[in-house]
ZADO-1210 file (C-alpha; in nm, 4 decimals, padded with zeros to 6 digits):
<atoms>
<atom x="-02.2060" y="06.7179" z="-05.4009" code="MET" pos="1"/>
<atom x="-02.5378" y="06.8088" z="-05.2406" code="ALA" pos="2"/>
<atom x="-02.7325" y="06.5868" z="-05.0079" code="LYS" pos="3"/>
<atom x="-03.0954" y="06.5843" z="-05.1233" code="VAL" pos="4"/>
<atom x="-03.3568" y="06.5686" z="-04.8464" code="ILE" pos="5"/>
<atom x="-03.7313" y="06.5696" z="-04.9059" code="CYS" pos="6"/>
<atom x="-04.0099" y="06.6478" z="-04.6601" code="LEU" pos="7"/>
<atom x="-04.2944" y="06.4024" z="-04.7107" code="ALA" pos="8"/>
<atom x="-04.6261" y="06.3197" z="-04.5471" code="ASN" pos="9"/>
<atom x="-04.9527" y="06.2871" z="-04.7363" code="GLN" pos="10"/>
<atom x="-05.1327" y="06.4356" z="-04.4361" code="LYS" pos="11"/>
<atom x="-05.1664" y="06.8119" z="-04.4691" code="GLY" pos="12"/>
<atom x="-05.0864" y="07.0661" z="-04.1984" code="GLY" pos="13"/>
<atom x="-04.8034" y="06.8713" z="-04.0362" code="VAL" pos="14"/>
<atom x="-04.5301" y="07.1297" z="-04.0942" code="GLY" pos="15"/>
<atom x="-04.3666" y="07.0172" z="-04.4195" code="LYS" pos="16"/>
<atom x="-04.3381" y="07.3635" z="-04.5726" code="THR" pos="17"/>
<atom x="-04.2499" y="07.5288" z="-04.2421" code="THR" pos="18"/>
<atom x="-03.9740" y="07.2714" z="-04.1971" code="THR" pos="19"/>
<atom x="-03.8456" y="07.3024" z="-04.5542" code="ALA" pos="20"/>
<atom x="-03.8140" y="07.6806" z="-04.5261" code="ILE" pos="21"/>
<atom x="-03.6720" y="07.6995" z="-04.1753" code="ASN" pos="22"/>
<atom x="-03.4408" y="07.3988" z="-04.1969" code="LEU" pos="23"/>
<atom x="-03.2974" y="07.5298" z="-04.5237" code="ALA" pos="24"/>
<atom x="-03.2560" y="07.8789" z="-04.3765" code="ALA" pos="25"/>
<atom x="-03.0786" y="07.7357" z="-04.0719" code="SER" pos="26"/>
<atom x="-02.8390" y="07.5357" z="-04.2902" code="LEU" pos="27"/>
<atom x="-02.7742" y="07.8535" z="-04.4901" code="ALA" pos="28"/>
<atom x="-02.6972" y="08.0482" z="-04.1715" code="VAL" pos="29"/>
<atom x="-02.4428" y="07.7765" z="-04.0935" code="LEU" pos="30"/>
<atom x="-02.2848" y="07.8661" z="-04.4299" code="GLU" pos="31"/>
<atom x="-02.4038" y="07.5632" z="-04.6242" code="TYR" pos="32"/>
<atom x="-02.5232" y="07.6606" z="-04.9713" code="LYS" pos="33"/>
<atom x="-02.8825" y="07.5361" z="-04.9721" code="THR" pos="34"/>
<atom x="-03.1521" y="07.5121" z="-05.2380" code="LEU" pos="35"/>
<atom x="-03.5222" y="07.4821" z="-05.1552" code="VAL" pos="36"/>
<atom x="-03.7177" y="07.3010" z="-05.4265" code="VAL" pos="37"/>
<atom x="-04.0895" y="07.3759" z="-05.4085" code="ASP" pos="38"/>
<atom x="-04.2733" y="07.0738" z="-05.5518" code="THR" pos="39"/>
<atom x="-04.6183" y="07.1727" z="-05.4229" code="ASP" pos="40"/>
<atom x="-04.8554" y="07.3444" z="-05.6728" code="PRO" pos="41"/>
<atom x="-04.9747" y="07.5695" z="-05.3898" code="GLN" pos="42"/>
<atom x="-04.6236" y="07.7227" z="-05.3955" code="ALA" pos="43"/>
<atom x="-04.6269" y="07.7998" z="-05.0227" code="ASN" pos="44"/>
<atom x="-04.2518" y="07.7491" z="-04.9892" code="ALA" pos="45"/>
<atom x="-04.2025" y="07.9987" z="-05.2716" code="SER" pos="46"/>
<atom x="-04.4229" y="08.2632" z="-05.1094" code="SER" pos="47"/>
<atom x="-04.2727" y="08.1817" z="-04.7693" code="GLY" pos="48"/>
<atom x="-03.9342" y="08.2877" z="-04.9060" code="LEU" pos="49"/>
<atom x="-04.0656" y="08.6165" z="-05.0393" code="GLY" pos="50"/>
<atom x="-04.1712" y="08.5307" z="-05.3950" code="PHE" pos="51"/>
<atom x="-04.5155" y="08.6024" z="-05.5397" code="ASP" pos="52"/>
<atom x="-04.6308" y="08.2807" z="-05.7167" code="PRO" pos="53"/>
<atom x="-04.8359" y="08.4921" z="-05.9576" code="ASN" pos="54"/>
<atom x="-04.5201" y="08.6632" z="-06.0795" code="GLU" pos="55"/>
<atom x="-04.3166" y="08.3455" z="-06.1293" code="ILE" pos="56"/>
<atom x="-04.2657" y="08.2969" z="-06.5038" code="LYS" pos="57"/>
<atom x="-04.0799" y="07.9631" z="-06.4953" code="SER" pos="58"/>
<atom x="-04.0811" y="07.6952" z="-06.2290" code="SER" pos="59"/>
<atom x="-03.9982" y="07.3354" z="-06.1434" code="ILE" pos="60"/>
<atom x="-04.2931" y="07.2398" z="-06.3657" code="TYR" pos="61"/>
<atom x="-04.1178" y="07.3729" z="-06.6759" code="ASP" pos="62"/>
<atom x="-03.7988" y="07.1864" z="-06.5860" code="CYS" pos="63"/>
<atom x="-03.9829" y="06.8558" z="-06.5440" code="ILE" pos="64"/>
<atom x="-04.1869" y="06.8802" z="-06.8633" code="ILE" pos="65"/>
<atom x="-03.9178" y="07.0281" z="-07.0888" code="ASP" pos="66"/>
<atom x="-03.5754" y="06.8684" z="-07.0384" code="GLU" pos="67"/>
<atom x="-03.4184" y="07.1235" z="-07.2725" code="GLU" pos="68"/>
<atom x="-03.4679" y="07.4026" z="-07.0174" code="ILE" pos="69"/>
<atom x="-03.1569" y="07.5018" z="-06.8224" code="ASP" pos="70"/>
<atom x="-03.2691" y="07.4609" z="-06.4608" code="VAL" pos="71"/>
<atom x="-02.9990" y="07.7008" z="-06.3408" code="ARG" pos="72"/>
<atom x="-03.1844" y="07.9856" z="-06.5137" code="THR" pos="73"/>
<atom x="-03.4957" y="07.9035" z="-06.3087" code="ILE" pos="74"/>
<atom x="-03.3257" y="07.9065" z="-05.9670" code="VAL" pos="75"/>
<atom x="-03.3883" y="08.2272" z="-05.7734" code="GLN" pos="76"/>
<atom x="-03.1615" y="08.3984" z="-05.5231" code="GLU" pos="77"/>
<atom x="-03.3384" y="08.4813" z="-05.1981" code="THR" pos="78"/>
<atom x="-03.2607" y="08.7793" z="-04.9762" code="GLU" pos="79"/>
<atom x="-03.0632" y="08.5502" z="-04.7490" code="PHE" pos="80"/>
<atom x="-02.6998" y="08.4499" z="-04.8094" code="PRO" pos="81"/>
<atom x="-02.6431" y="08.0854" z="-04.9127" code="PHE" pos="82"/>
<atom x="-03.0202" y="08.0285" z="-04.9608" code="LEU" pos="83"/>
<atom x="-03.1779" y="07.9708" z="-05.3040" code="TYR" pos="84"/>
<atom x="-03.5173" y="07.8670" z="-05.4401" code="LEU" pos="85"/>
<atom x="-03.6391" y="07.6578" z="-05.7312" code="LEU" pos="86"/>
<atom x="-03.9991" y="07.7843" z="-05.7288" code="PRO" pos="87"/>
<atom x="-04.3288" y="07.6129" z="-05.7972" code="SER" pos="88"/>
<atom x="-04.6373" y="07.7228" z="-05.9894" code="HIS" pos="89"/>
<atom x="-05.0044" y="07.6238" z="-06.0046" code="ILE" pos="90"/>
<atom x="-04.9272" y="07.4618" z="-06.3437" code="ASP" pos="91"/>
<atom x="-04.7689" y="07.1766" z="-06.1487" code="LEU" pos="92"/>
<atom x="-05.1227" y="07.0539" z="-06.0758" code="VAL" pos="93"/>
<atom x="-05.1404" y="06.9174" z="-06.4304" code="GLY" pos="94"/>
<atom x="-04.7913" y="06.7764" z="-06.4375" code="ALA" pos="95"/>
<atom x="-04.8909" y="06.4256" z="-06.3334" code="GLU" pos="96"/>
<atom x="-05.1255" y="06.3944" z="-06.6306" code="VAL" pos="97"/>
<atom x="-04.8466" y="06.4959" z="-06.8650" code="GLU" pos="98"/>
<atom x="-04.5903" y="06.2738" z="-06.6920" code="MET" pos="99"/>
<atom x="-04.7958" y="05.9539" z="-06.6854" code="ILE" pos="100"/>
<atom x="-04.7155" y="05.8508" z="-07.0427" code="ASN" pos="101"/>
<atom x="-04.3445" y="05.9324" z="-07.0226" code="MET" pos="102"/>
<atom x="-04.1209" y="05.6237" z="-07.0138" code="SER" pos="103"/>
<atom x="-03.8980" y="05.7732" z="-06.7424" code="ASN" pos="104"/>
<atom x="-04.1840" y="05.9291" z="-06.5463" code="ARG" pos="105"/>
<atom x="-04.0464" y="05.8278" z="-06.2038" code="ASN" pos="106"/>
<atom x="-03.7097" y="05.9930" z="-06.2626" code="TYR" pos="107"/>
<atom x="-03.7967" y="06.3312" z="-06.4155" code="LEU" pos="108"/>
<atom x="-03.7273" y="06.5193" z="-06.0914" code="MET" pos="109"/>
<atom x="-03.4017" y="06.3307" z="-06.0439" code="LYS" pos="110"/>
<atom x="-03.2875" y="06.4309" z="-06.3919" code="GLN" pos="111"/>
<atom x="-03.3508" y="06.7960" z="-06.3025" code="VAL" pos="112"/>
<atom x="-03.1793" y="06.7870" z="-05.9636" code="LEU" pos="113"/>
<atom x="-02.8802" y="06.5859" z="-06.0805" code="ASP" pos="114"/>
<atom x="-02.7835" y="06.8930" z="-06.2849" code="LYS" pos="115"/>
<atom x="-02.7691" y="07.0967" z="-05.9621" code="LEU" pos="116"/>
<atom x="-02.6033" y="06.8596" z="-05.7157" code="ARG" pos="117"/>
<atom x="-02.2554" y="07.0003" z="-05.7687" code="ASP" pos="118"/>
<atom x="-02.3764" y="07.3569" z="-05.7084" code="ASP" pos="119"/>
<atom x="-02.5088" y="07.3132" z="-05.3529" code="TYR" pos="120"/>
<atom x="-02.4371" y="07.1479" z="-05.0190" code="ASP" pos="121"/>
<atom x="-02.8012" y="07.0662" z="-04.9461" code="PHE" pos="122"/>
<atom x="-03.1145" y="07.0477" z="-05.1593" code="ILE" pos="123"/>
<atom x="-03.4392" y="07.0458" z="-04.9588" code="VAL" pos="124"/>
<atom x="-03.7635" y="06.9401" z="-05.1304" code="LEU" pos="125"/>
<atom x="-04.1025" y="07.0511" z="-05.0013" code="ASP" pos="126"/>
<atom x="-04.3556" y="06.7887" z="-05.1140" code="CYS" pos="127"/>
<atom x="-04.7299" y="06.8339" z="-05.1550" code="SER" pos="128"/>
<atom x="-04.9707" y="06.6558" z="-04.9161" code="PRO" pos="129"/>
<atom x="-05.0225" y="06.3565" z="-05.1454" code="SER" pos="130"/>
<atom x="-04.8537" y="06.0375" z="-05.2581" code="LEU" pos="131"/>
<atom x="-04.8926" y="06.1140" z="-05.6269" code="GLY" pos="132"/>
<atom x="-04.6411" y="06.0937" z="-05.9083" code="LEU" pos="133"/>
<atom x="-04.4690" y="06.4223" z="-05.8228" code="VAL" pos="134"/>
<atom x="-04.4070" y="06.3030" z="-05.4672" code="THR" pos="135"/>
<atom x="-04.2808" y="05.9682" z="-05.6003" code="ILE" pos="136"/>
<atom x="-04.0439" y="06.1698" z="-05.8216" code="ASN" pos="137"/>
<atom x="-03.9239" y="06.3632" z="-05.5183" code="SER" pos="138"/>
<atom x="-03.8529" y="06.0420" z="-05.3271" code="LEU" pos="139"/>
<atom x="-03.6775" y="05.8972" z="-05.6309" code="ALA" pos="140"/>
<atom x="-03.4542" y="06.2056" z="-05.6505" code="ALA" pos="141"/>
<atom x="-03.3672" y="06.2172" z="-05.2792" code="SER" pos="142"/>
<atom x="-03.0976" y="06.0681" z="-05.0607" code="ASP" pos="143"/>
<atom x="-03.3218" y="06.0763" z="-04.7554" code="SER" pos="144"/>
<atom x="-03.6666" y="06.1721" z="-04.6328" code="VAL" pos="145"/>
<atom x="-03.7782" y="06.3601" z="-04.3224" code="ILE" pos="146"/>
<atom x="-04.1285" y="06.2710" z="-04.2027" code="ILE" pos="147"/>
<atom x="-04.2928" y="06.5527" z="-04.0033" code="PRO" pos="148"/>
<atom x="-04.5538" y="06.4330" z="-03.7525" code="VAL" pos="149"/>
<atom x="-04.7655" y="06.6819" z="-03.5633" code="GLN" pos="150"/>
<atom x="-04.8190" y="06.6328" z="-03.1895" code="CYS" pos="151"/>
<atom x="-05.1960" y="06.6186" z="-03.2223" code="GLU" pos="152"/>
<atom x="-05.4802" y="06.3685" z="-03.2360" code="TYR" pos="153"/>
<atom x="-05.4578" y="06.1199" z="-03.5284" code="PHE" pos="154"/>
<atom x="-05.0849" y="06.1955" z="-03.5538" code="ALA" pos="155"/>
<atom x="-05.0025" y="05.8432" z="-03.6725" code="LEU" pos="156"/>
<atom x="-05.2957" y="05.8286" z="-03.9136" code="GLU" pos="157"/>
<atom x="-05.1787" y="05.7492" z="-04.2650" code="GLY" pos="158"/>
<atom x="-04.8147" y="05.6990" z="-04.1692" code="LEU" pos="159"/>
<atom x="-04.8357" y="05.3301" z="-04.2517" code="GLY" pos="160"/>
<atom x="-04.9310" y="05.4153" z="-04.6092" code="LYS" pos="161"/>
<atom x="-04.6419" y="05.6616" z="-04.6361" code="LEU" pos="162"/>
<atom x="-04.3920" y="05.4096" z="-04.5008" code="LEU" pos="163"/>
<atom x="-04.5230" y="05.1491" z="-04.7456" code="ASN" pos="164"/>
<atom x="-04.4738" y="05.3972" z="-05.0315" code="THR" pos="165"/>
<atom x="-04.1182" y="05.4633" z="-04.9123" code="ILE" pos="166"/>
<atom x="-04.0509" y="05.0873" z="-04.9054" code="LYS" pos="167"/>
<atom x="-04.1819" y="05.0525" z="-05.2624" code="ILE" pos="168"/>
<atom x="-03.9570" y="05.3379" z="-05.3759" code="VAL" pos="169"/>
<atom x="-03.6606" y="05.1810" z="-05.1963" code="GLN" pos="170"/>
<atom x="-03.7202" y="04.8396" z="-05.3522" code="SER" pos="171"/>
<atom x="-03.7925" y="04.9380" z="-05.7111" code="SER" pos="172"/>
<atom x="-03.6975" y="05.3009" z="-05.7815" code="ILE" pos="173"/>
<atom x="-03.4374" y="05.4392" z="-05.5390" code="ASN" pos="174"/>
<atom x="-03.2542" y="05.1754" z="-05.3320" code="PRO" pos="175"/>
<atom x="-03.0330" y="05.4442" z="-05.1734" code="GLN" pos="176"/>
<atom x="-03.3264" y="05.6284" z="-05.0148" code="LEU" pos="177"/>
<atom x="-03.3037" y="05.6435" z="-04.6360" code="GLU" pos="178"/>
<atom x="-03.5303" y="05.7801" z="-04.3658" code="ILE" pos="179"/>
<atom x="-03.3387" y="06.0766" z="-04.2245" code="GLU" pos="180"/>
<atom x="-03.5736" y="06.0884" z="-03.9303" code="GLY" pos="181"/>
<atom x="-03.9223" y="06.1458" z="-03.7937" code="VAL" pos="182"/>
<atom x="-03.9712" y="06.5062" z="-03.6831" code="LEU" pos="183"/>
<atom x="-04.2236" y="06.5924" z="-03.4137" code="LEU" pos="184"/>
<atom x="-04.3887" y="06.9290" z="-03.4807" code="THR" pos="185"/>
<atom x="-04.6459" y="07.1623" z="-03.3217" code="MET" pos="186"/>
<atom x="-04.5536" y="07.0448" z="-02.9735" code="TYR" pos="187"/>
<atom x="-04.7107" y="07.2098" z="-02.6691" code="ASP" pos="188"/>
<atom x="-04.5649" y="07.0717" z="-02.3471" code="LYS" pos="189"/>
<atom x="-04.8684" y="07.1915" z="-02.1503" code="ARG" pos="190"/>
<atom x="-05.0921" y="06.9379" z="-02.3242" code="LEU" pos="191"/>
<atom x="-05.1092" y="06.5771" z="-02.2077" code="ASN" pos="192"/>
<atom x="-05.2120" y="06.4795" z="-02.5603" code="LEU" pos="193"/>
<atom x="-04.8912" y="06.6236" z="-02.7066" code="ALA" pos="194"/>
<atom x="-04.6791" y="06.4383" z="-02.4527" code="ASN" pos="195"/>
<atom x="-04.8695" y="06.1194" z="-02.5295" code="GLY" pos="196"/>
<atom x="-04.8046" y="06.1590" z="-02.9024" code="VAL" pos="197"/>
<atom x="-04.4319" y="06.2046" z="-02.8363" code="VAL" pos="198"/>
<atom x="-04.4302" y="05.8798" z="-02.6395" code="ALA" pos="199"/>
<atom x="-04.6320" y="05.6928" z="-02.9056" code="ASP" pos="200"/>
<atom x="-04.4224" y="05.8109" z="-03.1995" code="VAL" pos="201"/>
<atom x="-04.0983" y="05.7358" z="-03.0155" code="THR" pos="202"/>
<atom x="-04.2275" y="05.3862" z="-02.9407" code="GLN" pos="203"/>
<atom x="-04.3374" y="05.3240" z="-03.3005" code="HIS" pos="204"/>
<atom x="-04.0152" y="05.4597" z="-03.4537" code="PHE" pos="205"/>
<atom x="-03.7302" y="05.3688" z="-03.2186" code="PRO" pos="206"/>
<atom x="-03.3993" y="05.5307" z="-03.3121" code="ASN" pos="207"/>
<atom x="-03.5633" y="05.7265" z="-03.5941" code="ARG" pos="208"/>
<atom x="-03.7145" y="06.0218" z="-03.4077" code="VAL" pos="209"/>
<atom x="-03.5087" y="06.3413" z="-03.4032" code="PHE" pos="210"/>
<atom x="-03.4025" y="06.4622" z="-03.0595" code="ASN" pos="211"/>
<atom x="-03.5124" y="06.8081" z="-03.1688" code="THR" pos="212"/>
<atom x="-03.8848" y="06.8753" z="-03.1289" code="ILE" pos="213"/>
<atom x="-04.0516" y="07.1730" z="-03.2994" code="ILE" pos="214"/>
<atom x="-04.2655" y="07.3648" z="-03.0510" code="HIS" pos="215"/>
<atom x="-04.5751" y="07.5643" z="-03.1334" code="ARG" pos="216"/>
<atom x="-04.4503" y="07.9178" z="-03.1839" code="ASN" pos="217"/>
<atom x="-04.6156" y="08.2394" z="-03.2982" code="ILE" pos="218"/>
<atom x="-04.3126" y="08.3483" z="-03.5030" code="LYS" pos="219"/>
<atom x="-04.3278" y="08.0254" z="-03.7041" code="LEU" pos="220"/>
<atom x="-04.6922" y="08.1028" z="-03.7799" code="SER" pos="221"/>
<atom x="-04.6283" y="08.4679" z="-03.8645" code="GLU" pos="222"/>
<atom x="-04.3104" y="08.4394" z="-04.0704" code="SER" pos="223"/>
<atom x="-04.4731" y="08.3149" z="-04.3982" code="PRO" pos="224"/>
<atom x="-04.6843" y="08.6306" z="-04.4148" code="SER" pos="225"/>
<atom x="-04.3596" y="08.8312" z="-04.4120" code="TYR" pos="226"/>
<atom x="-04.2020" y="08.6083" z="-04.6773" code="GLY" pos="227"/>
<atom x="-03.9122" y="08.5073" z="-04.4564" code="MET" pos="228"/>
<atom x="-03.8001" y="08.2241" z="-04.2280" code="PRO" pos="229"/>
<atom x="-03.8542" y="08.2565" z="-03.8547" code="ALA" pos="230"/>
<atom x="-03.4890" y="08.3249" z="-03.7769" code="LEU" pos="231"/>
<atom x="-03.5012" y="08.6323" z="-04.0024" code="ALA" pos="232"/>
<atom x="-03.8134" y="08.7546" z="-03.8237" code="LEU" pos="233"/>
<atom x="-03.6863" y="08.6854" z="-03.4713" code="ASP" pos="234"/>
<atom x="-03.3636" y="08.4916" z="-03.4293" code="VAL" pos="235"/>
<atom x="-03.4355" y="08.4455" z="-03.0577" code="ARG" pos="236"/>
<atom x="-03.7803" y="08.2916" z="-03.1067" code="SER" pos="237"/>
<atom x="-03.8450" y="07.9348" z="-02.9943" code="LYS" pos="238"/>
<atom x="-03.9202" y="07.8293" z="-03.3523" code="GLY" pos="239"/>
<atom x="-03.5963" y="07.9720" z="-03.4896" code="ALA" pos="240"/>
<atom x="-03.3955" y="07.8036" z="-03.2137" code="ILE" pos="241"/>
<atom x="-03.5726" y="07.4699" z="-03.2713" code="ASN" pos="242"/>
<atom x="-03.4909" y="07.4660" z="-03.6425" code="TYR" pos="243"/>
<atom x="-03.1329" y="07.5733" z="-03.5830" code="MET" pos="244"/>
<atom x="-03.1006" y="07.2795" z="-03.3448" code="ASN" pos="245"/>
<atom x="-03.2531" y="07.0505" z="-03.6091" code="LEU" pos="246"/>
<atom x="-03.0003" y="07.1706" z="-03.8682" code="ALA" pos="247"/>
<atom x="-02.7157" y="07.1042" z="-03.6250" code="LYS" pos="248"/>
<atom x="-02.8539" y="06.7591" z="-03.5452" code="GLU" pos="249"/>
<atom x="-02.8678" y="06.6709" z="-03.9153" code="ILE" pos="250"/>
<atom x="-02.5121" y="06.7947" z="-03.9663" code="LEU" pos="251"/>
<atom x="-02.3980" y="06.5881" z="-03.6703" code="SER" pos="252"/>
<atom x="-02.5744" y="06.2757" z="-03.8004" code="ARG" pos="253"/>
<atom x="-02.3989" y="06.3242" z="-04.1341" code="ASN" pos="254"/>
<atom x="-02.0577" y="06.3895" z="-03.9739" code="ASP" pos="255"/>
<atom x="-02.0422" y="06.7444" z="-04.1063" code="LEU" pos="256"/>
<atom x="-01.8977" y="07.0505" z="-03.9263" code="PRO" pos="257"/>
<atom x="-02.1404" y="07.2965" z="-03.7687" code="LEU" pos="258"/>
<atom x="-02.0144" y="07.5742" z="-03.9970" code="SER" pos="259"/>
<atom x="-01.8820" y="07.4816" z="-04.3386" code="LYS" pos="260"/>
<atom x="-01.6825" y="07.7939" z="-04.4261" code="LEU" pos="261"/>
<atom x="-01.5398" y="07.8340" z="-04.0774" code="ARG" pos="262"/>
<atom x="-01.4289" y="07.4714" z="-04.0817" code="ALA" pos="263"/>
<atom x="-01.2597" y="07.5245" z="-04.4178" code="ILE" pos="264"/>
<atom x="-01.0871" y="07.8433" z="-04.2998" code="SER" pos="265"/>
<atom x="-00.9472" y="07.6624" z="-03.9939" code="GLN" pos="266"/>
<atom x="-00.7840" y="07.3927" z="-04.2072" code="ASN" pos="267"/>
</atoms>
């Protein structure tokens, strides 16, 4: 059964989509069947995996609004082994208005993903930069949440509100939700500010910050324009190595082997 991890932070530009794409791709390279769920109306995770949002006929929006739709028919195979996508569409912008009067409005995403849990090892949700109903749905459907924090000025701004939202979800909607970890992104070791942010975040979130830090890297910036993760663009790039290390750290934290199929073949 899949572990469902969402990437959440209402602050934009912190690396949620970059992390969703590259973490999922790294898990797939390690032979874990992984599904990326794009829950952002901008559909950047969809385009970042090589799909044109304008050509997507059905998306996560359709699955949420119409429970009769078979979500498996919406899932797309990517060009990369073990990596799949449940795409988004601009229609998702209006989803919250349609969801608000539904009696089970907090659990619509969970109902969709529960149908897929047995098909994958990991399901990674890319959330939009907001704390709206779709993001609440993503938290309600997840086992854990990764909070990306950029190593820049105002890094901790708004995190208190996010943590309060997570606590509300834990207390009233999804008691099993855990914080997988705080992920430091866009790190440049040459900058005193970046090093100061690392120290501050580590102090504020003891034992919750990933050992892996995501460095600023040109391949991470370029890869979305090619519709592929960084490791497909340049497997030796700093960004690709960082996300592979993050995938291995998550596997280690969850007591999982570093390569699923190899581990099975050795038994």
